[in-house]
N, C-alpha and C positions, 0 to 999 in steps of 0.2 A: 165702897167695894173696897176689899180687901187687898194689899198687896202679897203674893206671894214671896217669899226670901228663898231665891233659885239657887242665890250662893250656898242655900244650908243641903242643895242636890249634886254641887259639884261641880256649876258652872261659873268662866271667870268673871271680872268685872266687865268684860265687855257684853260676855253673853248674858251677864242677868242685863243689864242695861238694854239689847236685843228682844230678852223677851219681855223683859216689862212693856216695849213696846208694840209688839206681836199681841204680848193681852190688852193693852189699851184699845183696840178696835174689837167694837162691841155690833154695831150693823153689818149687814150686807153690804151698806154702801161703802162705810169706812173701808172695806175687808177690801173688796173692788180698788176702790182707788189707790187705800197701799201698794197692792199688787201690780198697778198700772203704773205708780211712780217708780216703782223699786226694780222690778225687771226680773225676768222668772228664773236667775242663779240669786236672789236674794228671797226670793219665795219660797225656793227648795231648800234652800238653808236656816229660813224659819219653822219649814214643816219638818226638819231634820232634829234641828231644837224643841218642838214641841214633843216628837217622837222623845228625845232621849231623855227629857221632863219627865211624862207620864211612864217611862221605864223606869227612872232614876225614884219615882212615890212610887208604884209599884214594888220595886227594891224594895224600900225602908219599910211599906205596908205590910208585907207578906212575911220580914224579917223579925217583925214585932208581933206578929199574928198570936197568937196562944189559944185561942178557941178550939181549932179545927187539927190536934198534935196529926189526923192520920194525910189528912190534904197536905200539911205539911211535910212530912217523910216523902212523900210521893214526887213535894216538888223536890225537897232534896235531891233527892235520885236521878233527877232530871240535870240536876247542877254539874 
């Protein structure tokens, strides 16, 4: 399994560590055990980190996109 470098998405060292823990959870059982162990506030925090990572990656992907200039122009208007 490849490790993702979350620091390139702007995460702090602390957040990178947390993301690595969350991303290491593979099975539904592991996820359930982790959720029960950490509590609802930490689960909410982890979900927020995952959303931030997805949006940051999407931003990177669309910034580098050259195949669909019309779509990129529309996206730039919204931004």
